[in-house]
C-alpha positions in Angstrom: 113.5 73.5 12.8 110.7 70.9 13.1 107.2 72.1 12.8 106.3 69.9 15.8 108.1 72.1 18.3 105.9 73.1 21.2 104.5 76.6 20.9 104.7 76.8 17.0 101.3 77.0 15.4 101.1 74.4 12.6 99.5 75.2 9.2 96.2 73.6 8.7 97.6 71.3 6.0 100.4 70.2 8.2 98.1 69.5 11.1 95.9 67.4 8.9 99.0 65.2 7.9 100.3 64.9 11.4 99.2 61.5 12.8 97.6 61.2 16.2 98.9 58.8 18.8 97.2 55.5 18.8 97.3 52.5 21.1 99.7 49.7 20.1 102.4 52.1 19.0 105.7 53.0 20.6 104.6 56.6 20.9 101.5 55.5 22.8 103.6 53.5 25.3 106.1 56.3 25.9 103.4 58.9 26.3 101.4 56.7 28.7 104.6 56.1 30.8 105.2 59.9 30.9 101.7 60.8 31.8 101.4 58.0 34.3 104.5 59.5 36.1 102.8 62.9 35.9 99.7 61.6 37.7 101.9 59.7 40.2 103.8 62.8 41.1 100.7 65.0 41.4 98.8 62.9 43.9 102.0 61.7 45.8 103.2 65.2 46.4 99.7 66.7 47.2 98.5 64.1 49.7 101.7 62.8 51.2 101.1 64.9 54.4 97.8 63.4 55.2 99.2 60.6 57.5 101.5 63.2 59.1 98.9 65.5 60.5 99.0 64.0 64.1 102.8 64.1 63.9 102.7 67.8 63.0 100.4 68.5 65.9 102.9 67.0 68.3 106.0 68.4 66.6 104.7 72.0 66.3 102.2 72.1 69.2 99.2 72.8 67.0 95.6 71.5 67.0 94.1 69.3 64.3 92.5 72.1 62.5 95.8 74.0 62.1 97.6 70.8 61.1 95.0 70.2 58.3 96.3 73.3 56.6 99.1 71.2 55.3 96.6 69.7 52.9 93.9 72.4 52.5 96.3 75.2 51.6 98.1 73.4 48.7 94.7 72.1 47.5 93.3 75.6 47.4 96.4 76.9 45.7 96.2 74.0 43.2 92.6 74.8 42.4 93.3 78.5 41.7 96.6 77.8 40.0 95.0 75.5 37.4 93.1 78.5 36.0 96.3 80.5 35.6 98.5 77.6 34.4 96.0 76.5 31.8 96.1 79.9 30.3 99.9 80.0 30.3 100.0 76.6 28.5 97.8 77.9 25.7 100.6 80.4 24.9 103.9 78.7 26.0 102.9 75.1 25.3 101.9 71.9 27.2 105.2 70.1 27.7 107.3 73.1 28.9 104.7 74.0 31.5 104.4 70.4 32.7 108.2 69.9 32.9 108.6 73.1 35.0 105.7 72.1 37.2 106.8 68.6 38.1 110.4 69.7 38.8 109.4 72.7 40.9 106.8 70.9 43.0 109.2 68.0 43.7 112.0 70.5 44.7 109.6 72.4 47.0 108.6 69.1 48.6 112.2 68.2 49.3 112.9 71.7 50.7 109.9 71.4 53.0 111.6 68.5 54.8 114.0 71.2 56.2 111.5 73.8 57.2 112.5 75.3 60.5 109.0 76.1 61.7 105.3 75.5 60.9 104.8 78.8 59.1 107.7 78.3 56.7 106.4 74.7 56.1 103.0 76.0 55.1 104.5 78.6 52.8 106.4 75.9 51.0 103.3 73.6 50.8 101.3 76.5 49.4 103.9 77.2 46.8 104.0 73.5 46.0 100.3 73.5 45.3 100.7 76.4 42.9 103.6 74.6 41.2 101.6 71.4 40.8 98.8 73.3 39.0 100.7 73.2 35.7 100.6 69.4 35.6 97.0 68.3 35.6 95.5 71.0 33.4 98.2 70.8 30.7 98.3 67.0 30.9 94.5 66.6 30.1 94.8 69.1 27.3 97.9 67.3 25.9 96.0 64.0 25.8 93.0 65.6 24.2 95.1 67.1 21.4 97.6 64.4 20.7 95.7 61.1 21.2 93.4 59.6 18.6 89.8 59.6 19.7 89.8 55.8 19.7 92.7 55.8 22.2 92.1 58.7 24.5 90.0 56.8 27.0 92.7 54.3 27.6 95.4 57.0 27.7 93.3 59.1 30.2 92.7 56.0 32.2 96.4 55.3 32.5 97.0 58.9 33.6 94.3 58.7 36.2 95.7 55.3 37.4 98.9 57.2 38.1 96.8 59.6 40.2 95.5 56.6 42.1 99.0 55.0 42.7 100.3 58.4 43.8 97.4 58.9 46.2 98.2 55.6 47.8 102.0 55.7 47.7 102.2 59.2 49.1 99.9 58.4 52.1 101.2 54.9 52.9 104.9 55.9 52.2 105.0 58.8 54.5 103.1 57.0 57.2 105.6 54.1 57.3 108.7 56.2 56.9 107.7 58.7 59.6 107.2 55.7 62.0 110.6 54.3 61.2 112.5 57.5 61.0 111.0 61.0 61.1 108.6 63.2 59.2 111.6 65.2 57.8 113.0 62.0 56.2 109.5 61.0 54.9 109.0 64.4 53.2 112.5 64.3 51.8 111.9 60.8 50.4 108.7 62.0 48.7 110.6 64.9 47.1 113.2 62.5 45.8 110.5 60.3 44.4 109.0 63.3 42.7 112.3 64.2 41.1 112.7 60.6 39.9 109.3 60.7 38.2 110.1 64.1 36.7 113.1 62.6 35.0 111.2 59.7 33.6 108.5 62.1 32.5 110.9 64.3 30.5 112.6 61.4 28.8 109.4 59.9 27.6 107.0 62.7 26.6 107.3 63.8 23.0 106.8 67.5 22.0 103.2 68.5 21.0 102.4 68.0 17.4 98.9 69.4 17.3 99.3 72.3 19.7 98.5 75.8 18.3 99.9 78.7 20.3 97.6 81.5 21.3 98.8 85.0 22.2 98.6 85.8 25.9 95.6 88.1 26.0 93.6 88.6 29.2 90.4 89.4 27.4 90.8 86.4 25.2 91.5 84.2 28.2 88.4 85.4 29.9 86.5 84.8 26.8 87.8 81.2 26.7 86.6 80.5 30.2 83.2 82.1 29.4 82.9 80.0 26.2 83.4 76.8 28.1 80.9 77.8 30.9 78.3 78.6 28.2 78.5 75.0 26.8 75.8 72.9 28.6 77.7 69.6 28.4 80.9 71.1 29.9 78.9 72.8 32.7 77.4 69.5 33.7 80.9 67.8 33.6 82.3 70.5 35.8 79.5 70.0 38.3 80.0 66.3 38.2 83.7 66.7 38.9 82.9 68.7 42.1 80.4 66.0 43.2 82.8 63.1 42.4 86.0 64.5 43.9 84.1 66.0 46.9 82.5 62.6 47.7 85.7 60.6 47.5 87.8 63.0 49.6 85.0 63.2 52.2 84.8 59.4 52.5 88.6 59.0 52.7 88.9 61.9 55.2 86.5 60.4 57.7 86.4 56.6 57.3 89.4 56.5 59.6 87.5 58.2 62.4 84.9 55.5 62.2 87.4 52.7 62.2 89.3 54.3 65.2 86.1 54.7 67.2 85.1 52.3 70.0 82.7 50.7 67.6 85.7 49.1 65.8 88.7 50.0 68.0 91.3 49.5 65.3 94.9 50.7 65.5 96.2 53.7 63.6 98.6 51.5 61.7 95.7 49.3 60.4 93.7 52.3 59.4 96.6 53.7 57.5 96.8 50.5 55.4 93.2 51.0 54.1 94.7 53.5 51.6 96.0 50.5 49.7 92.4 50.1 48.3 93.6 52.9 45.9 95.0 50.0 43.9 91.4 49.4 42.9 91.4 52.8 41.3 94.5 52.0 39.2 92.7 49.0 37.7 89.4 50.7 37.4 90.6 53.9 35.6 92.6 51.9 33.0 90.0 49.2 32.3 86.9 51.5 32.3 88.7 54.2 30.3 89.5 51.6 27.7 86.0 50.2 27.8 84.6 53.6 27.2 86.6 53.9 24.0 85.1 50.7 22.7 81.4 50.9 23.7 81.0 54.7 24.2 81.3 57.0 27.2 77.6 57.7 27.5 76.7 54.0 27.7 78.7 53.3 30.9 79.3 56.6 32.6 76.2 56.5 34.7 77.0 52.9 35.9 79.9 54.3 37.9 77.7 56.5 40.0 75.5 53.5 40.8 78.6 51.6 41.8 79.5 54.4 44.3 76.0 54.3 45.8 76.3 50.6 46.3 79.7 51.1 48.0 78.2 53.7 50.3 75.5 51.3 51.4 78.0 48.6 52.1 80.0 51.0 54.5 76.9 51.2 56.7 77.3 47.6 57.7 78.7 47.4 61.3 81.9 45.4 60.4 85.4 46.1 59.4 84.8 44.0 56.3 81.9 46.1 55.3 83.8 49.4 55.8 86.8 48.2 53.8 84.8 46.5 51.0 82.5 49.5 50.7 85.5 51.8 50.4 87.0 49.6 47.7 83.7 49.7 45.7 83.4 53.5 46.1 87.0 53.8 44.8 86.2 51.6 41.8 83.2 53.8 40.9 85.0 57.1 41.4 88.1 56.4 39.4 86.0 54.9 36.5 83.8 58.0 36.4 86.8 60.4 36.8 88.6 58.7 33.9 85.6 59.0 31.6 84.7 62.6 32.7 88.3 63.8 32.2 88.4 62.4 28.7 84.9 63.8 27.9 86.0 67.3 28.9 88.7 67.2 26.3 86.4 66.0 23.6 83.7 68.6 24.2 86.1 71.5 24.3 86.9 72.3 20.7 89.2 75.2 21.6 91.3 76.2 24.5 91.4 72.7 25.9 93.7 73.5 28.7 91.3 76.1 30.0 88.4 73.6 29.9 90.6 71.1 31.8 91.5 73.7 34.4 87.8 74.5 35.0 87.1 70.8 35.5 90.0 70.5 37.9 89.0 73.7 39.7 85.6 72.2 40.2 87.1 69.0 41.5 89.4 70.5 44.1 86.9 73.2 45.0 84.3 70.5 45.5 86.6 68.5 47.7 87.2 71.5 49.9 83.5 72.5 50.3 82.0 69.0 50.5 84.9 67.7 52.7 84.4 70.5 55.2 80.6 69.8 55.3 81.3 66.1 55.8 83.4 66.9 59.0 80.5 68.9 60.4 78.0 66.1 59.6 80.3 63.5 61.2 80.4 65.5 64.4 76.6 66.0 64.6 75.2 63.0 62.9 77.8 60.3 62.7 78.8 58.2 59.8 75.2 57.7 58.5 74.9 61.5 58.0 78.2 61.5 56.0 76.9 58.7 53.8 73.6 60.5 53.3 75.3 63.6 52.1 77.6 61.8 49.7 74.7 59.8 48.4 72.9 63.0 47.5 76.0 64.2 45.7 76.0 60.9 43.7 72.4 61.2 42.8 73.1 64.7 41.4 76.0 63.2 39.4 73.8 60.3 38.2 71.2 62.7 36.9 74.0 64.6 35.1 75.4 61.4 33.6 72.0 60.4 32.2 71.5 63.9 30.8 74.9 63.8 29.1 74.1 60.5 27.4 71.5 62.3 25.4 73.8 65.0 24.1 75.3 64.9 20.6 79.1 65.0 20.4 80.7 68.4 19.5 84.1 67.2 18.4 84.3 66.1 14.8 85.6 62.6 14.0 89.3 62.4 13.4 91.1 60.0 11.1 
């Protein structure tokens, strides 16, 4: 049996001889395709219900707050699930957990299309969030372990670009399909898309070669989380994840309300199309992730926060062009920063990388829930300028964190 089988701890001498994946190789291409599909599946399946919230209100006779549970419950389940899934991946391996996660979440999405009532639909969505948790935490750890340090930024950028395409395709796809057919068909189509990406993922992702299994020990797992929380650089990266994701979700949650208001008077169909600016995120995460490999993360990380602040200012202009252009600039800055931060977490975590990734993701999705809720309250009481002011404060916190991180020495020893 090959020593590269997932879950088998490699001897130190064997690990030293096992090459890392580098850009320009066939392994890099196949791994990038696989992780791109993983990112695509994660955000497609998580956010595909967002355009359907008004449809759910009509279909099930519920208000907007109840309808929003179709997004908030799986998000909360995902946030909590990442902490558990990362621990399981330290024992059972990265690839097996990711494979099970993507197939289970796609299957649950397909089943939700046949939910007979609102309660059963929410149960399936919550279970889907838990199932999805195995993908992002293990994927980030896999890239941190298997990619050469010179190539990890580009690889992480491609993975994040899959997130961006998934976030766009899930929202736009269900919006169009539900208009043409029904929400049942739209959800079924998203489940089928998830199953297709799962097959591509399995066929292209090679088994881990640098993974070292750790016995499942609750005390040891708690110690791993505590170890990461004691590391100053990781603590700041976790905080920045909360600020970044919370800011993006808040802007995307409520920009539609502004465009639908009498100030602009746009149609729901046009507002739905603004999600296509996620394409900017695909380009940004790949290009900026690769650029960070060449010039250094610390040198360009802070620039992304400045870009977001510029985008926020543009959205204050009283025009559709200003709103859409500002949203595109914000998306550019967020995905660039997210790609760098995701790779940086893997480099600063010398051990239990999946647990470090899960803490970062927990901060991201936790931040999106808290900051997003606060944004709704501010929109009601202070309008769009109040939302922009809150997000700007979050970005200033992130900017300070990025400048502080630039002064830290790297923890991970050079490889190769």
